[in-house]
DOSEMI-338293 format. One record per residue: residue in three letters; x, y, z of N, C-alpha, C, O in turn. Coordinates in Angstrom, 1 decimal, m for minus. Each point is the difference from the previous one (the first is absolute). Example, Ala and Ser with C-alpha at 12.3 -4.5 7.8 and 13.67 -1.06 7.14 Angstrom:
REM residues 2
+--------+--------+--------+--------+--------+--------+--------+--------+--------+--------+--------+--------+--------+
! residu !    n_x !    n_y !    n_z !   ca_x !   ca_y !   ca_z !    c_x !    c_y !    c_z !    o_x !    o_y !    o_z !
+--------+--------+--------+--------+--------+--------+--------+--------+--------+--------+--------+--------+--------+
!    ALA !   13.2 !   m5.7 !    7.8 !   m0.9 !    1.2 !    0.0 !    0.9 !    1.2 !    0.0 !    1.0 !    0.0 !    0.7 !
!    SER !   m1.4 !    1.1 !   m1.4 !    0.9 !    1.1 !    0.0 !   m0.8 !    1.1 !    0.8 !    0.5 !    1.1 !    0.1 !
+--------+--------+--------+--------+--------+--------+--------+--------+--------+--------+--------+--------+--------+
REM end
This chain:
REM residues 78
+--------+--------+--------+--------+--------+--------+--------+--------+--------+--------+--------+--------+--------+
! residu !    n_x !    n_y !    n_z !   ca_x !   ca_y !   ca_z !    c_x !    c_y !    c_z !    o_x !    o_y !    o_z !
+--------+--------+--------+--------+--------+--------+--------+--------+--------+--------+--------+--------+--------+
!    MET !    0.8 !   m1.3 !   m0.1 !   m0.7 !    1.2 !    0.1 !    0.8 !    1.5 !    0.2 !    0.8 !    0.2 !    0.9 !
!    ARG !   m1.2 !    0.7 !   m2.0 !    0.8 !    1.2 !    0.0 !   m0.7 !    1.1 !    0.0 !   m0.9 !    0.0 !   m0.8 !
!    LEU !    1.3 !    1.0 !    1.5 !   m0.7 !    1.3 !    0.0 !    1.2 !    1.3 !    0.0 !    0.9 !    0.4 !    0.7 !
!    ALA !   m1.3 !   m0.3 !   m1.9 !    1.0 !    1.5 !   m0.5 !    1.4 !   m0.5 !    0.0 !    0.9 !    0.6 !    0.6 !
!    ASN !   m0.7 !   m1.8 !   m1.3 !    1.3 !   m0.4 !   m0.3 !    0.6 !   m0.6 !    1.2 !    1.1 !   m0.4 !   m0.1 !
!    LYS !   m2.0 !    0.3 !    1.5 !    0.7 !   m0.4 !    1.2 !   m0.7 !   m1.2 !    0.6 !   m1.2 !    0.0 !    0.4 !
!    ASP !    1.9 !   m0.9 !   m0.4 !   m0.5 !   m1.4 !    0.5 !   m0.7 !    0.3 !    1.2 !    0.6 !    0.6 !    1.0 !
!    LEU !   m2.1 !   m0.9 !   m1.0 !   m1.0 !    0.0 !    1.1 !    0.4 !   m0.5 !    1.3 !   m0.1 !    0.6 !    1.1 !
!    CYS !    0.5 !   m1.8 !   m1.5 !    0.4 !   m0.9 !    1.3 !    0.9 !    0.7 !    0.9 !   m0.2 !    0.0 !    1.2 !
!    GLN !    1.3 !    0.5 !   m1.9 !    0.9 !    0.8 !    0.6 !   m0.4 !    1.2 !    0.4 !    0.7 !    0.6 !    0.8 !
!    HIS !   m1.9 !    0.0 !   m1.3 !   m0.2 !    1.4 !    0.9 !   m0.7 !   m0.3 !    1.1 !   m0.1 !    0.8 !    0.9 !
!    PHE !   m0.5 !   m2.2 !   m0.9 !   m0.6 !   m0.2 !    1.5 !    0.6 !   m0.8 !    0.7 !   m0.5 !   m0.2 !    1.1 !
!    LYS !    1.6 !   m0.2 !   m1.4 !    1.0 !   m0.5 !    0.8 !    0.8 !    1.0 !    0.8 !    0.2 !   m0.2 !    1.2 !
!    ASN !    0.2 !    1.4 !   m2.0 !    0.5 !    1.0 !    0.8 !   m0.6 !    0.5 !    1.0 !    0.5 !    0.4 !    1.1 !
!    ALA !   m2.0 !   m0.4 !   m1.4 !   m1.1 !    0.5 !    1.2 !   m0.2 !   m1.0 !    1.0 !   m0.6 !    0.3 !    1.0 !
!    GLY !    1.2 !   m1.5 !   m1.1 !   m0.1 !   m0.9 !    1.1 !   m0.8 !   m1.1 !    0.0 !   m0.1 !   m0.8 !    0.9 !
!    LEU !   m0.7 !    0.7 !   m2.1 !   m0.6 !   m0.9 !   m0.2 !    0.2 !   m0.9 !   m1.4 !   m0.3 !    0.4 !   m1.2 !
!    ASP !    0.8 !   m1.7 !    1.6 !    0.5 !   m1.0 !   m0.9 !   m1.5 !   m0.6 !   m0.9 !   m0.8 !   m0.6 !    0.6 !
!    LEU !    0.9 !    1.1 !   m2.0 !   m1.2 !   m0.6 !   m0.5 !    0.3 !   m1.7 !   m0.4 !   m0.9 !   m0.8 !   m0.1 !
!    ALA !    2.2 !    0.8 !    0.1 !    0.2 !   m1.6 !   m0.7 !   m0.5 !   m1.2 !    1.1 !   m0.1 !   m1.2 !   m0.3 !
!    LYS !    0.0 !    1.8 !    1.3 !   m0.3 !   m0.9 !    1.1 !   m1.6 !   m0.2 !    0.3 !   m0.5 !   m0.6 !    1.0 !
!    LEU !   m0.1 !    1.2 !   m1.9 !   m1.6 !    0.4 !    0.5 !   m0.9 !   m0.9 !   m1.1 !    0.4 !    0.0 !   m1.2 !
!    THR !   m1.3 !   m0.5 !    1.5 !   m0.9 !   m0.8 !   m1.2 !   m0.5 !    1.2 !   m1.1 !   m0.1 !    1.3 !    0.3 !
!    HIS !   m0.2 !   m2.0 !   m1.4 !   m0.4 !    0.8 !   m1.1 !   m1.1 !    1.1 !    0.2 !    0.0 !    1.1 !   m0.6 !
!    ARG !   m1.0 !   m1.7 !    1.5 !   m1.3 !    0.5 !    0.3 !    0.5 !    1.4 !    0.8 !   m0.3 !    1.2 !   m0.3 !
!    ARG !    1.1 !   m1.5 !    1.4 !    0.4 !    0.9 !    1.0 !    1.1 !    1.3 !   m0.7 !    0.0 !    1.1 !    0.5 !
!    LYS !    0.7 !   m1.4 !   m1.6 !    0.6 !    1.0 !   m1.1 !   m0.9 !    0.8 !   m0.7 !    0.2 !    1.2 !   m0.3 !
!    ILE !   m1.2 !   m1.9 !    0.0 !   m1.0 !    0.7 !   m0.9 !   m0.6 !    1.1 !    1.2 !    0.0 !    1.2 !   m0.3 !
!    GLU !   m0.5 !   m1.6 !    1.3 !   m0.6 !    0.7 !    0.9 !    1.0 !    1.5 !    0.5 !   m0.4 !    1.1 !   m0.2 !
!    ILE !    1.6 !   m1.4 !    0.6 !    0.9 !    1.1 !    0.2 !    0.3 !    0.9 !   m1.3 !    0.1 !    1.2 !    0.1 !
!    ILE !    0.1 !   m1.9 !   m1.0 !    0.2 !    1.0 !   m1.4 !   m1.3 !    0.9 !   m0.3 !    0.0 !    1.1 !   m0.4 !
!    SER !   m1.1 !   m1.8 !    0.7 !   m1.2 !    0.7 !   m0.3 !   m0.3 !    1.2 !    1.0 !   m0.4 !    1.0 !   m0.4 !
!    VAL !    0.7 !   m1.2 !    1.9 !    0.2 !    0.9 !    0.7 !    0.9 !    1.2 !   m0.3 !   m0.4 !    1.1 !    0.1 !
!    TYR !    1.9 !   m1.5 !   m0.4 !    0.9 !    0.8 !   m0.3 !   m0.6 !    1.2 !   m1.2 !    0.1 !    1.2 !    0.1 !
!    PHE !   m0.7 !   m2.0 !   m1.4 !   m0.1 !    0.8 !   m1.1 !   m1.5 !    1.2 !    0.4 !   m0.1 !    1.1 !   m0.4 !
!    THR !   m0.7 !   m1.8 !    1.5 !   m1.3 !    0.8 !    0.5 !    0.8 !    1.0 !    0.6 !   m0.1 !    1.0 !   m0.7 !
!    TRP !    1.1 !   m0.9 !    1.9 !    0.5 !    1.1 !    0.5 !    0.5 !    1.3 !   m0.9 !   m0.2 !    1.2 !    0.2 !
!    ILE !    1.2 !   m2.1 !   m1.7 !    0.4 !    0.9 !   m0.7 !   m1.1 !    0.8 !   m0.5 !   m0.1 !    1.2 !    0.1 !
!    SER !   m0.8 !   m1.8 !   m0.6 !   m1.1 !    0.7 !   m0.8 !   m0.7 !    0.9 !    1.2 !   m0.5 !    1.0 !   m0.4 !
!    LEU !    0.5 !   m1.1 !    1.3 !   m0.8 !    0.8 !    1.3 !    0.9 !    1.3 !    0.2 !   m0.5 !    1.1 !    0.1 !
!    MET !    1.9 !   m1.2 !    0.0 !    1.0 !    1.1 !    0.1 !    0.0 !    0.7 !   m1.2 !    0.1 !    1.3 !    0.0 !
!    MET !   m0.1 !   m1.9 !   m1.1 !    0.0 !    1.2 !   m1.3 !   m1.3 !    0.8 !    0.0 !    0.1 !    1.2 !   m0.2 !
!    ASN !   m1.3 !   m2.0 !    0.5 !   m1.3 !    0.9 !    0.0 !    0.3 !    1.0 !    0.9 !   m0.1 !    1.2 !   m0.3 !
!    THR !    0.5 !   m1.8 !    1.5 !    0.0 !    1.2 !    1.0 !    1.1 !    1.1 !   m0.3 !    0.0 !    0.9 !    0.8 !
!    TRP !    0.8 !   m1.0 !   m1.8 !    1.1 !    1.2 !   m0.2 !   m0.7 !    0.4 !   m1.2 !    0.3 !    1.1 !   m0.3 !
!    GLU !   m1.2 !   m1.6 !   m0.5 !   m0.7 !    0.6 !   m0.9 !   m1.0 !    1.0 !    0.5 !   m0.1 !    1.2 !   m0.4 !
!    LEU !   m0.6 !   m1.6 !    1.2 !   m1.2 !    1.1 !    0.7 !    0.9 !    0.9 !    0.9 !   m0.3 !    1.2 !    0.0 !
!    SER !    1.2 !   m1.4 !    0.5 !    0.8 !    1.3 !    0.8 !    0.6 !    1.0 !   m0.7 !    0.2 !    1.1 !    0.4 !
!    THR !    0.3 !   m1.6 !   m1.7 !    0.4 !    0.8 !   m0.9 !   m1.0 !    0.7 !   m0.9 !    0.3 !    1.1 !   m0.5 !
!    TYR !   m1.5 !   m1.6 !    0.3 !   m0.9 !    0.7 !   m0.3 !   m0.5 !    1.1 !    1.0 !   m0.4 !    1.1 !   m0.4 !
!    CYS !    0.4 !   m1.4 !    1.4 !   m0.6 !    0.9 !    1.2 !    0.9 !    1.2 !    0.2 !   m0.5 !    1.1 !    0.2 !
!    LEU !    1.9 !   m1.3 !   m0.3 !    0.9 !    0.8 !    0.2 !   m0.1 !    1.2 !   m1.4 !    0.0 !    1.2 !    0.2 !
!    ASP !    0.0 !   m1.8 !   m1.4 !   m0.4 !    0.6 !   m1.3 !   m1.3 !    1.0 !    0.2 !    0.0 !    1.2 !   m0.2 !
!    GLU !   m1.1 !   m1.8 !    0.6 !   m1.2 !    0.8 !    0.4 !    0.3 !    1.2 !    0.7 !   m0.4 !    1.0 !   m0.4 !
!    ILE !    1.1 !   m1.2 !    1.7 !    0.1 !    1.1 !    1.2 !    1.0 !    1.1 !   m0.6 !   m0.2 !    1.2 !    0.2 !
!    THR !    1.5 !   m1.9 !   m1.2 !    0.9 !    1.0 !   m0.6 !   m0.9 !    1.0 !   m1.2 !    0.2 !    1.1 !   m0.4 !
!    GLY !   m1.1 !   m1.9 !    0.0 !   m0.7 !    1.1 !   m1.4 !   m0.8 !    0.8 !    0.7 !   m0.4 !    1.1 !   m0.5 !
!    THR !   m0.2 !   m1.7 !    1.9 !   m1.1 !    1.0 !    0.2 !    0.8 !    1.4 !    1.1 !   m0.7 !    1.0 !    0.3 !
!    LEU !    1.9 !   m1.2 !    0.0 !    0.9 !    0.9 !    0.4 !    0.4 !    0.8 !   m0.8 !   m0.2 !    1.2 !    0.3 !
!    GLN !    0.7 !   m1.4 !   m1.4 !    0.4 !    0.3 !   m1.3 !   m1.1 !    1.2 !   m0.6 !    0.2 !    1.2 !   m0.3 !
!    THR !   m1.3 !   m1.8 !    0.4 !   m1.2 !    0.8 !   m0.4 !   m0.4 !    1.2 !    0.9 !   m0.2 !    1.1 !   m0.5 !
!    ILE !    0.1 !   m1.3 !    1.9 !    0.0 !    1.2 !    0.9 !    1.1 !    1.0 !    0.0 !   m0.2 !    1.2 !    0.3 !
!    GLN !    1.5 !   m1.7 !   m0.6 !    1.1 !    0.7 !   m0.2 !   m0.3 !    1.1 !   m1.1 !    0.3 !    1.2 !    0.1 !
!    PHE !   m0.9 !   m2.0 !   m1.4 !    0.0 !    1.0 !   m1.2 !   m1.0 !    0.8 !    0.2 !    0.2 !    1.1 !   m0.5 !
!    TRP !   m1.8 !   m1.2 !    1.2 !   m0.8 !    0.8 !    0.3 !    0.4 !    1.1 !    0.9 !   m0.5 !    1.1 !   m0.2 !
!    MET !    1.4 !   m1.5 !    1.3 !    0.3 !    1.3 !    0.7 !    0.9 !    0.8 !   m0.3 !    0.1 !    1.1 !    0.5 !
!    ALA !    0.9 !   m1.6 !   m1.5 !    0.7 !    0.8 !   m0.9 !   m0.4 !    0.9 !   m0.9 !    0.5 !    1.1 !   m0.2 !
!    HIS !   m1.7 !   m1.9 !   m0.5 !   m0.9 !    0.8 !   m0.8 !   m0.8 !    1.3 !    0.6 !    0.0 !    1.2 !   m0.5 !
!    CYS !   m0.6 !   m1.6 !    1.5 !   m0.6 !    0.9 !    0.6 !    1.0 !    1.1 !    0.8 !   m0.5 !    1.1 !    0.3 !
!    TYR !    1.4 !   m1.4 !    0.0 !    0.9 !    0.8 !    0.8 !    0.5 !    1.2 !   m1.2 !    0.0 !    1.2 !    0.3 !
!    ASN !    0.4 !   m1.7 !   m1.4 !    0.4 !    0.7 !   m1.2 !   m1.4 !    1.1 !   m0.6 !    0.1 !    1.0 !   m0.6 !
!    MET !   m1.4 !   m1.5 !    0.9 !   m0.9 !    0.9 !   m0.3 !   m0.5 !    1.1 !    0.9 !   m0.6 !    1.0 !   m0.3 !
!    VAL !    1.1 !   m1.6 !    1.5 !   m0.6 !    1.2 !    1.3 !    1.3 !    0.8 !   m0.1 !   m0.4 !    1.2 !   m0.2 !
!    ILE !    1.6 !   m1.3 !    0.3 !    1.0 !    0.9 !    0.1 !    0.0 !    1.1 !   m0.9 !    0.2 !    1.1 !    0.3 !
!    PRO !   m0.4 !   m1.4 !   m1.5 !    0.1 !    1.0 !   m1.0 !   m1.0 !    1.0 !    0.0 !    0.3 !    1.2 !   m0.1 !
!    ASN !   m1.5 !   m1.6 !    0.3 !   m1.5 !    0.8 !    0.4 !    0.4 !    0.9 !    1.4 !   m0.7 !    1.0 !    0.1 !
!    GLN !    1.6 !   m1.2 !    0.8 !    0.1 !    1.0 !    1.2 !    0.9 !    1.1 !   m0.5 !    0.2 !    1.0 !    0.7 !
!    LYS !    0.4 !   m1.1 !   m1.6 !    1.3 !    1.2 !    0.0 !   m0.8 !    1.2 !   m0.8 !    0.6 !    1.1 !   m0.3 !
+--------+--------+--------+--------+--------+--------+--------+--------+--------+--------+--------+--------+--------+
REM end
């Protein structure tokens, strides 16, 4: 089994879990959980990035309108 050109068994062995000693069913269960967690982490990252983009966009809009209103008010006061 290979994952991104790295031996998946070695990957788990480095984490302290020797897949070679487990039954085939147990290997599938562990690998399924592993890929589920990877998917969950990627979705969490995507959601947090989306939220940060929206917050940044909102702040930029507020900054734009504050600067625009300031430029309209100051010249009229002179």
